[in-house]
Biopython code that builds the backbone (N, CA, C, O; Angstrom):
import numpy as np
from Bio.PDB.StructureBuilder import StructureBuilder

atoms = [
    (1, "MET", "N", (34.629, -4.219, 55.890)),
    (1, "MET", "CA", (34.291, -2.700, 56.355)),
    (1, "MET", "C", (35.071, -1.905, 55.254)),
    (1, "MET", "O", (34.562, -0.924, 54.713)),
    (2, "GLU", "N", (36.438, -2.404, 54.912)),
    (2, "GLU", "CA", (37.598, -1.956, 54.445)),
    (2, "GLU", "C", (36.992, -1.994, 53.017)),
    (2, "GLU", "O", (37.266, -1.013, 52.325)),
    (3, "THR", "N", (36.268, -2.890, 52.491)),
    (3, "THR", "CA", (35.819, -2.872, 50.848)),
    (3, "THR", "C", (34.966, -1.607, 50.840)),
    (3, "THR", "O", (35.163, -0.822, 49.913)),
    (4, "ILE", "N", (34.052, -1.314, 51.745)),
    (4, "ILE", "CA", (32.992, -0.352, 51.773)),
    (4, "ILE", "C", (33.745, 0.933, 51.612)),
    (4, "ILE", "O", (33.507, 1.854, 50.830)),
    (5, "ILE", "N", (34.622, 0.830, 52.428)),
    (5, "ILE", "CA", (35.258, 2.342, 52.125)),
    (5, "ILE", "C", (36.068, 2.551, 50.784)),
    (5, "ILE", "O", (36.083, 3.670, 50.271)),
    (6, "ARG", "N", (36.781, 1.430, 50.173)),
    (6, "ARG", "CA", (37.084, 1.637, 48.865)),
    (6, "ARG", "C", (36.255, 2.047, 47.997)),
    (6, "ARG", "O", (36.438, 3.017, 47.261)),
    (7, "LEU", "N", (35.072, 1.186, 48.026)),
    (7, "LEU", "CA", (33.879, 1.590, 46.962)),
    (7, "LEU", "C", (33.257, 2.734, 47.366)),
    (7, "LEU", "O", (32.631, 3.114, 46.376)),
    (8, "PHE", "N", (33.089, 3.446, 48.203)),
    (8, "PHE", "CA", (32.770, 4.835, 48.744)),
    (8, "PHE", "C", (33.592, 5.858, 48.036)),
    (8, "PHE", "O", (33.047, 6.791, 47.447)),
    (9, "LEU", "N", (35.044, 5.696, 48.080)),
    (9, "LEU", "CA", (36.047, 6.046, 47.617)),
    (9, "LEU", "C", (36.027, 6.486, 46.329)),
    (9, "LEU", "O", (36.005, 7.663, 45.971)),
    (10, "ALA", "N", (36.036, 5.269, 45.468)),
    (10, "ALA", "CA", (36.027, 4.985, 44.141)),
    (10, "ALA", "C", (34.443, 5.873, 43.628)),
    (10, "ALA", "O", (34.305, 6.704, 42.729)),
    (11, "ALA", "N", (33.857, 5.554, 44.172)),
    (11, "ALA", "CA", (32.291, 6.594, 43.775)),
    (11, "ALA", "C", (32.793, 8.239, 44.004)),
    (11, "ALA", "O", (32.728, 9.069, 43.097)),
    (12, "LEU", "N", (33.146, 8.449, 44.959)),
    (12, "LEU", "CA", (33.447, 9.822, 45.109)),
    (12, "LEU", "C", (34.385, 10.587, 43.975)),
    (12, "LEU", "O", (34.145, 11.691, 43.486)),
    (13, "VAL", "N", (35.609, 9.654, 43.655)),
    (13, "VAL", "CA", (36.625, 10.174, 42.730)),
    (13, "VAL", "C", (35.923, 10.228, 41.565)),
    (13, "VAL", "O", (36.070, 11.242, 40.883)),
    (14, "ILE", "N", (35.097, 9.254, 41.128)),
    (14, "ILE", "CA", (34.065, 9.049, 39.823)),
    (14, "ILE", "C", (33.315, 10.513, 39.800)),
    (14, "ILE", "O", (33.494, 11.379, 38.944)),
    (15, "ALA", "N", (32.569, 10.581, 40.758)),
    (15, "ALA", "CA", (31.736, 11.692, 40.726)),
    (15, "ALA", "C", (32.228, 13.116, 40.679)),
    (15, "ALA", "O", (31.553, 14.044, 40.234)),
    (16, "ALA", "N", (33.430, 13.230, 41.158)),
    (16, "ALA", "CA", (34.424, 14.445, 41.326)),
    (16, "ALA", "C", (34.835, 14.957, 39.697)),
    (16, "ALA", "O", (34.761, 16.055, 39.147)),
    (17, "LEU", "N", (35.274, 13.673, 39.252)),
    (17, "LEU", "CA", (35.706, 13.697, 37.630)),
    (17, "LEU", "C", (34.520, 13.988, 36.741)),
    (17, "LEU", "O", (34.753, 14.717, 35.776)),
    (18, "TYR", "N", (33.456, 13.603, 36.880)),
    (18, "TYR", "CA", (32.178, 14.059, 36.323)),
    (18, "TYR", "C", (31.584, 15.369, 36.328)),
    (18, "TYR", "O", (30.966, 15.930, 35.423)),
    (19, "LEU", "N", (31.956, 15.896, 37.851)),
    (19, "LEU", "CA", (31.390, 17.366, 37.815)),
    (19, "LEU", "C", (32.321, 18.123, 37.605)),
    (19, "LEU", "O", (31.861, 19.261, 37.517)),
    (20, "THR", "N", (33.703, 18.114, 37.437)),
    (20, "THR", "CA", (34.855, 18.634, 36.746)),
    (20, "THR", "C", (34.800, 18.699, 35.175)),
    (20, "THR", "O", (35.123, 19.715, 34.560)),
    (21, "LEU", "N", (34.290, 17.329, 34.456)),
    (21, "LEU", "CA", (34.198, 17.622, 33.152)),
    (21, "LEU", "C", (32.947, 18.311, 32.566)),
    (21, "LEU", "O", (32.846, 18.718, 31.408)),
    (22, "ARG", "N", (31.844, 18.397, 33.706)),
    (22, "ARG", "CA", (30.903, 18.990, 33.307)),
    (22, "ARG", "C", (30.866, 20.471, 33.597)),
    (22, "ARG", "O", (30.089, 21.182, 32.960)),
    (23, "LEU", "N", (31.650, 20.970, 34.511)),
    (23, "LEU", "CA", (31.954, 22.500, 34.581)),
    (23, "LEU", "C", (32.820, 22.907, 33.577)),
    (23, "LEU", "O", (32.627, 23.936, 32.930)),
    (24, "LEU", "N", (33.962, 22.006, 33.370)),
    (24, "LEU", "CA", (34.658, 22.579, 31.913)),
    (24, "LEU", "C", (33.978, 22.762, 30.844)),
    (24, "LEU", "O", (34.184, 23.819, 30.248)),
    (25, "ARG", "N", (33.090, 21.911, 30.349)),
    (25, "ARG", "CA", (32.530, 21.812, 29.300)),
    (25, "ARG", "C", (31.427, 23.097, 29.345)),
    (25, "ARG", "O", (31.345, 23.733, 28.295)),
    (26, "GLN", "N", (30.657, 23.489, 30.361)),
    (26, "GLN", "CA", (29.711, 24.793, 30.425)),
    (26, "GLN", "C", (30.466, 25.713, 30.237)),
    (26, "GLN", "O", (30.112, 26.543, 29.399)),
    (27, "ARG", "N", (31.748, 25.903, 30.927)),
    (27, "ARG", "CA", (32.545, 27.299, 30.640)),
    (27, "ARG", "C", (33.254, 27.198, 28.968)),
    (27, "ARG", "O", (33.766, 28.235, 28.547)),
    (28, "GLY", "N", (33.267, 26.108, 28.171)),
    (28, "GLY", "CA", (33.809, 26.346, 26.973)),
    (28, "GLY", "C", (35.086, 25.983, 26.869)),
    (28, "GLY", "O", (35.766, 26.183, 25.863)),
    (29, "LEU", "N", (35.538, 25.351, 28.056)),
    (29, "LEU", "CA", (37.305, 25.147, 28.096)),
    (29, "LEU", "C", (37.394, 23.462, 27.664)),
    (29, "LEU", "O", (38.484, 22.897, 27.746)),
    (30, "LEU", "N", (36.179, 22.721, 27.205)),
    (30, "LEU", "CA", (36.012, 21.601, 26.752)),
    (30, "LEU", "C", (35.412, 21.280, 25.958)),
    (30, "LEU", "O", (34.196, 21.285, 26.150)),
    (31, "ILE", "N", (35.953, 20.815, 24.604)),
    (31, "ILE", "CA", (35.214, 20.589, 23.420)),
    (31, "ILE", "C", (35.086, 19.231, 23.148)),
    (31, "ILE", "O", (36.114, 18.578, 22.971)),
    (32, "THR", "N", (33.950, 18.674, 23.082)),
    (32, "THR", "CA", (33.954, 17.365, 22.941)),
    (32, "THR", "C", (32.928, 16.661, 21.416)),
    (32, "THR", "O", (31.897, 17.190, 21.002)),
    (33, "ALA", "N", (33.484, 15.564, 20.905)),
    (33, "ALA", "CA", (33.066, 15.629, 19.735)),
    (33, "ALA", "C", (31.663, 15.513, 19.781)),
    (33, "ALA", "O", (31.182, 15.010, 20.797)),
    (34, "SER", "N", (30.900, 15.889, 18.858)),
    (34, "SER", "CA", (29.117, 16.059, 18.711)),
    (34, "SER", "C", (28.747, 14.724, 17.741)),
    (34, "SER", "O", (29.536, 14.444, 16.838)),
    (35, "PRO", "N", (27.790, 14.077, 17.901)),
    (35, "PRO", "CA", (27.380, 13.024, 17.275)),
    (35, "PRO", "C", (26.934, 13.355, 15.982)),
    (35, "PRO", "O", (26.581, 14.533, 15.941)),
    (36, "LYS", "N", (26.811, 12.738, 14.862)),
    (36, "LYS", "CA", (26.521, 12.838, 13.722)),
    (36, "LYS", "C", (24.874, 12.971, 13.583)),
    (36, "LYS", "O", (24.202, 12.443, 14.469)),
    (37, "THR", "N", (24.209, 13.655, 12.506)),
    (37, "THR", "CA", (22.572, 13.629, 12.554)),
    (37, "THR", "C", (22.309, 12.328, 11.884)),
    (37, "THR", "O", (23.151, 11.745, 11.201)),
    (38, "SER", "N", (21.245, 11.947, 12.082)),
    (38, "SER", "CA", (20.517, 10.941, 11.636)),
    (38, "SER", "C", (19.954, 11.169, 10.001)),
    (38, "SER", "O", (19.150, 10.416, 9.452)),
    (39, "GLN", "N", (20.375, 11.995, 9.574)),
    (39, "GLN", "CA", (19.922, 12.374, 8.212)),
    (39, "GLN", "C", (20.748, 12.016, 6.960)),
    (39, "GLN", "O", (20.449, 12.446, 5.846)),
    (40, "GLY", "N", (21.906, 11.128, 7.219)),
    (40, "GLY", "CA", (22.691, 10.781, 6.609)),
    (40, "GLY", "C", (24.158, 11.430, 6.351)),
    (40, "GLY", "O", (25.197, 10.831, 6.073)),
    (41, "GLY", "N", (23.990, 12.542, 6.489)),
    (41, "GLY", "CA", (25.286, 13.621, 6.386)),
    (41, "GLY", "C", (25.760, 14.111, 7.699)),
    (41, "GLY", "O", (25.067, 13.894, 8.693)),
    (42, "GLY", "N", (26.721, 14.660, 7.779)),
    (42, "GLY", "CA", (27.100, 15.697, 8.948)),
    (42, "GLY", "C", (26.265, 16.398, 9.271)),
    (42, "GLY", "O", (25.109, 16.332, 8.853)),
    (43, "ARG", "N", (26.818, 17.440, 10.318)),
    (43, "ARG", "CA", (26.084, 18.703, 10.717)),
    (43, "ARG", "C", (26.382, 19.769, 9.613)),
    (43, "ARG", "O", (27.446, 19.826, 8.996)),
    (44, "ARG", "N", (25.256, 20.655, 9.429)),
    (44, "ARG", "CA", (25.700, 21.865, 8.533)),
    (44, "ARG", "C", (26.475, 22.793, 9.126)),
    (44, "ARG", "O", (26.966, 23.706, 8.463)),
    (45, "MET", "N", (26.684, 22.665, 10.494)),
    (45, "MET", "CA", (27.512, 23.784, 11.257)),
    (45, "MET", "C", (28.463, 23.153, 12.109)),
    (45, "MET", "O", (28.125, 22.318, 12.948)),
    (46, "ALA", "N", (29.861, 23.588, 11.892)),
    (46, "ALA", "CA", (30.516, 22.734, 13.029)),
    (46, "ALA", "C", (31.732, 23.862, 13.670)),
    (46, "ALA", "O", (32.194, 24.692, 12.887)),
    (47, "VAL", "N", (32.056, 23.845, 14.652)),
    (47, "VAL", "CA", (33.245, 24.607, 14.985)),
    (47, "VAL", "C", (34.546, 23.592, 14.583)),
    (47, "VAL", "O", (34.757, 22.448, 14.985)),
    (48, "GLU", "N", (35.185, 24.259, 13.829)),
    (48, "GLU", "CA", (36.598, 23.776, 12.932)),
    (48, "GLU", "C", (37.795, 23.857, 14.166)),
    (48, "GLU", "O", (38.451, 22.883, 14.535)),
    (49, "GLU", "N", (37.910, 25.110, 14.660)),
    (49, "GLU", "CA", (38.743, 25.543, 15.732)),
    (49, "GLU", "C", (38.545, 26.482, 16.458)),
    (49, "GLU", "O", (37.764, 27.377, 16.136)),
    (50, "ARG", "N", (39.383, 26.479, 17.893)),
    (50, "ARG", "CA", (38.898, 27.679, 18.764)),
    (50, "ARG", "C", (40.247, 27.757, 19.401)),
    (50, "ARG", "O", (40.866, 26.750, 19.745)),
    (51, "LEU", "N", (40.697, 29.002, 19.554)),
    (51, "LEU", "CA", (41.828, 29.684, 20.090)),
    (51, "LEU", "C", (41.423, 30.865, 21.292)),
    (51, "LEU", "O", (40.973, 31.981, 21.032)),
    (52, "VAL", "N", (41.685, 30.354, 22.593)),
    (52, "VAL", "CA", (41.350, 31.045, 23.529)),
    (52, "VAL", "C", (42.941, 32.089, 23.919)),
    (52, "VAL", "O", (44.061, 31.677, 24.218)),
    (53, "ILE", "N", (42.427, 33.554, 23.755)),
    (53, "ILE", "CA", (43.387, 34.485, 23.896)),
    (53, "ILE", "C", (43.484, 34.797, 25.471)),
    (53, "ILE", "O", (44.490, 34.604, 26.154)),
    (54, "SER", "N", (42.161, 35.353, 25.961)),
    (54, "SER", "CA", (42.377, 35.666, 27.481)),
    (54, "SER", "C", (41.030, 34.824, 27.793)),
    (54, "SER", "O", (40.491, 33.993, 27.063)),
    (55, "ALA", "N", (40.617, 35.285, 29.132)),
    (55, "ALA", "CA", (39.629, 34.406, 30.083)),
    (55, "ALA", "C", (38.514, 34.553, 29.221)),
    (55, "ALA", "O", (37.733, 33.622, 29.026)),
    (56, "GLN", "N", (38.382, 35.788, 28.634)),
    (56, "GLN", "CA", (37.003, 36.519, 27.847)),
    (56, "GLN", "C", (37.242, 36.620, 26.544)),
    (56, "GLN", "O", (36.200, 36.650, 25.889)),
    (57, "HIS", "N", (38.299, 36.689, 25.869)),
    (57, "HIS", "CA", (38.455, 36.731, 24.436)),
    (57, "HIS", "C", (39.013, 35.905, 23.793)),
    (57, "HIS", "O", (39.897, 35.299, 24.401)),
    (58, "GLY", "N", (38.803, 35.570, 22.544)),
    (58, "GLY", "CA", (38.957, 34.329, 21.778)),
    (58, "GLY", "C", (38.664, 34.469, 20.230)),
    (58, "GLY", "O", (37.915, 35.316, 19.743)),
    (59, "LEU", "N", (39.301, 33.601, 19.603)),
    (59, "LEU", "CA", (38.949, 33.531, 18.055)),
    (59, "LEU", "C", (38.409, 31.816, 17.866)),
    (59, "LEU", "O", (38.688, 30.828, 18.545)),
    (60, "CYS", "N", (37.569, 31.963, 16.700)),
    (60, "CYS", "CA", (36.900, 30.683, 16.444)),
    (60, "CYS", "C", (36.672, 30.609, 14.683)),
    (60, "CYS", "O", (36.257, 31.576, 14.045)),
    (61, "VAL", "N", (36.984, 29.444, 14.139)),
    (61, "VAL", "CA", (36.360, 29.060, 12.696)),
    (61, "VAL", "C", (35.461, 28.375, 12.914)),
    (61, "VAL", "O", (35.457, 27.448, 13.725)),
    (62, "VAL", "N", (34.566, 28.723, 12.228)),
    (62, "VAL", "CA", (33.201, 27.842, 12.092)),
    (62, "VAL", "C", (33.150, 27.726, 10.672)),
    (62, "VAL", "O", (33.503, 28.599, 9.879)),
    (63, "ARG", "N", (32.656, 26.518, 10.371)),
    (63, "ARG", "CA", (32.092, 26.021, 9.233)),
    (63, "ARG", "C", (30.842, 25.980, 8.915)),
    (63, "ARG", "O", (30.284, 25.147, 9.629)),
    (64, "VAL", "N", (29.989, 26.572, 8.048)),
    (64, "VAL", "CA", (28.626, 26.629, 7.921)),
    (64, "VAL", "C", (28.288, 26.383, 6.336)),
    (64, "VAL", "O", (28.611, 27.255, 5.529)),
    (65, "ASP", "N", (27.644, 25.205, 5.905)),
    (65, "ASP", "CA", (27.291, 25.019, 4.472)),
    (65, "ASP", "C", (28.588, 24.964, 3.695)),
    (65, "ASP", "O", (28.405, 25.204, 2.502)),
    (66, "GLY", "N", (29.663, 24.754, 3.975)),
    (66, "GLY", "CA", (30.739, 25.148, 2.985)),
    (66, "GLY", "C", (31.492, 26.112, 2.693)),
    (66, "GLY", "O", (32.216, 26.283, 1.712)),
    (67, "LEU", "N", (31.212, 27.002, 3.958)),
    (67, "LEU", "CA", (31.785, 28.589, 4.002)),
    (67, "LEU", "C", (32.606, 28.405, 5.349)),
    (67, "LEU", "O", (32.212, 27.711, 6.286)),
    (68, "GLN", "N", (33.602, 28.999, 5.329)),
    (68, "GLN", "CA", (34.049, 29.092, 6.958)),
    (68, "GLN", "C", (34.368, 30.234, 7.328)),
    (68, "GLN", "O", (34.992, 31.023, 6.617)),
    (69, "TYR", "N", (33.962, 30.474, 8.539)),
    (69, "TYR", "CA", (33.826, 32.053, 9.083)),
    (69, "TYR", "C", (34.838, 32.268, 10.380)),
    (69, "TYR", "O", (34.698, 31.579, 11.390)),
    (70, "LEU", "N", (35.722, 33.138, 10.282)),
    (70, "LEU", "CA", (36.544, 33.623, 11.304)),
    (70, "LEU", "C", (35.821, 34.703, 12.148)),
    (70, "LEU", "O", (35.391, 35.769, 11.707)),
    (71, "LEU", "N", (35.743, 34.218, 13.576)),
    (71, "LEU", "CA", (35.060, 34.903, 14.346)),
    (71, "LEU", "C", (35.584, 35.421, 15.538)),
    (71, "LEU", "O", (36.424, 34.658, 16.014)),
    (72, "THR", "N", (35.373, 36.573, 16.283)),
    (72, "THR", "CA", (35.952, 37.054, 17.589)),
    (72, "THR", "C", (35.098, 37.006, 18.412)),
    (72, "THR", "O", (33.950, 37.188, 18.006)),
    (73, "TYR", "N", (35.315, 36.742, 19.899)),
    (73, "TYR", "CA", (34.217, 36.983, 20.329)),
    (73, "TYR", "C", (34.953, 37.611, 21.813)),
    (73, "TYR", "O", (36.181, 37.527, 21.836)),
    (74, "GLY", "N", (34.309, 38.197, 22.976)),
    (74, "GLY", "CA", (34.470, 38.737, 23.961)),
    (74, "GLY", "C", (33.439, 39.637, 24.823)),
    (74, "GLY", "O", (32.258, 39.440, 24.535)),
    (75, "PRO", "N", (33.645, 40.414, 25.646)),
    (75, "PRO", "CA", (32.319, 40.688, 26.464)),
    (75, "PRO", "C", (31.711, 41.508, 25.675)),
    (75, "PRO", "O", (30.488, 41.560, 25.813)),
    (76, "ALA", "N", (32.284, 42.298, 24.727)),
    (76, "ALA", "CA", (31.902, 43.301, 23.594)),
    (76, "ALA", "C", (30.767, 42.686, 22.931)),
    (76, "ALA", "O", (29.862, 43.464, 22.632)),
    (77, "GLY", "N", (30.639, 41.666, 22.684)),
    (77, "GLY", "CA", (30.122, 40.560, 21.428)),
    (77, "GLY", "C", (30.906, 40.036, 20.837)),
    (77, "GLY", "O", (32.113, 39.998, 21.077)),
    (78, "THR", "N", (30.048, 39.315, 19.551)),
    (78, "THR", "CA", (30.961, 38.512, 18.503)),
    (78, "THR", "C", (30.964, 39.090, 17.213)),
    (78, "THR", "O", (30.003, 39.746, 16.809)),
    (79, "SER", "N", (31.945, 38.897, 16.564)),
    (79, "SER", "CA", (31.719, 39.722, 15.082)),
    (79, "SER", "C", (32.464, 38.767, 13.945)),
    (79, "SER", "O", (33.441, 38.121, 14.324)),
    (80, "ILE", "N", (32.138, 38.685, 12.904)),
    (80, "ILE", "CA", (32.689, 38.059, 11.705)),
    (80, "ILE", "C", (33.951, 38.909, 11.280)),
    (80, "ILE", "O", (33.785, 40.056, 10.864)),
    (81, "VAL", "N", (35.306, 38.313, 11.390)),
    (81, "VAL", "CA", (36.258, 39.035, 10.837)),
    (81, "VAL", "C", (36.549, 38.732, 9.500)),
    (81, "VAL", "O", (37.159, 39.556, 8.818)),
    (82, "LEU", "N", (36.125, 37.458, 8.953)),
    (82, "LEU", "CA", (36.635, 37.066, 7.464)),
    (82, "LEU", "C", (35.749, 35.809, 7.318)),
    (82, "LEU", "O", (35.359, 35.069, 8.222)),
    (83, "HIS", "N", (35.482, 35.709, 5.813)),
    (83, "HIS", "CA", (34.846, 34.474, 5.417)),
    (83, "HIS", "C", (35.168, 33.954, 4.330)),
    (83, "HIS", "O", (35.410, 34.780, 3.450)),
    (84, "GLN", "N", (35.288, 32.649, 3.979)),
    (84, "GLN", "CA", (35.756, 32.118, 2.599)),
    (84, "GLN", "C", (35.171, 30.802, 2.525)),
    (84, "GLN", "O", (34.725, 30.290, 3.551)),
    (85, "VAL", "N", (35.129, 30.210, 1.433)),
    (85, "VAL", "CA", (35.111, 29.023, 0.953)),
    (85, "VAL", "C", (35.581, 27.899, 1.429)),
    (85, "VAL", "O", (36.760, 27.719, 1.127)),
    (86, "ALA", "N", (35.049, 26.985, 2.130)),
    (86, "ALA", "CA", (35.956, 25.828, 3.018)),
    (86, "ALA", "C", (36.560, 25.000, 2.009)),
    (86, "ALA", "O", (35.951, 24.880, 0.946)),
    (87, "PRO", "N", (37.447, 24.524, 2.138)),
    (87, "PRO", "CA", (38.538, 23.747, 1.043)),
    (87, "PRO", "C", (37.871, 22.331, 1.584)),
    (87, "PRO", "O", (37.585, 21.975, 2.727)),
    (88, "LYS", "N", (37.710, 21.519, 0.018)),
    (88, "LYS", "CA", (37.358, 20.287, 0.284)),
    (88, "LYS", "C", (38.074, 19.275, 1.021)),
    (88, "LYS", "O", (39.268, 19.055, 0.820)),
    (89, "GLU", "N", (37.328, 18.606, 1.931)),
    (89, "GLU", "CA", (37.774, 17.416, 3.035)),
    (89, "GLU", "C", (38.593, 16.271, 2.021)),
    (89, "GLU", "O", (38.137, 15.851, 0.957)),
    (90, "GLN", "N", (39.522, 15.997, 2.448)),
    (90, "GLN", "CA", (40.393, 14.757, 1.658)),
    (90, "GLN", "C", (39.829, 13.635, 2.293)),
    (90, "GLN", "O", (39.721, 13.750, 3.514)),
    (91, "ARG", "N", (39.396, 12.460, 1.736)),
    (91, "ARG", "CA", (39.230, 11.055, 2.366)),
    (91, "ARG", "C", (40.049, 10.115, 2.060)),
    (91, "ARG", "O", (39.920, 8.997, 2.559)),
]
sb = StructureBuilder()
sb.init_structure("model")
sb.init_model(0)
sb.init_chain("A")
sb.init_seg("    ")
for serial, (resi, resn, name, xyz) in enumerate(atoms, 1):
    if name == "N":
        sb.init_residue(resn, " ", resi, " ")
    sb.init_atom(name, np.array(xyz, "f"), 0.0, 1.0, " ", f" {name:<3s}", serial, name[0])
structure = sb.get_structure()
């Protein structure tokens, strides 16, 4: 009987962790690595870095086809602040 209780509690902890991670990812507070496309190369668009300024405002650097864009986002919308050619990746 004690083993069944321990297994139930372990399953409950795993379920709570799963739900917490899912909630954080939906709210944008958790960024996970995205898989590469099957077309040989990487994705054409990637979020390089994100900075949360407040609960509703932030900055984001996005790379699209070799260009980097600095975006601001908030309740009023999203806007492009700056764009430049992305530096070559060192291997």
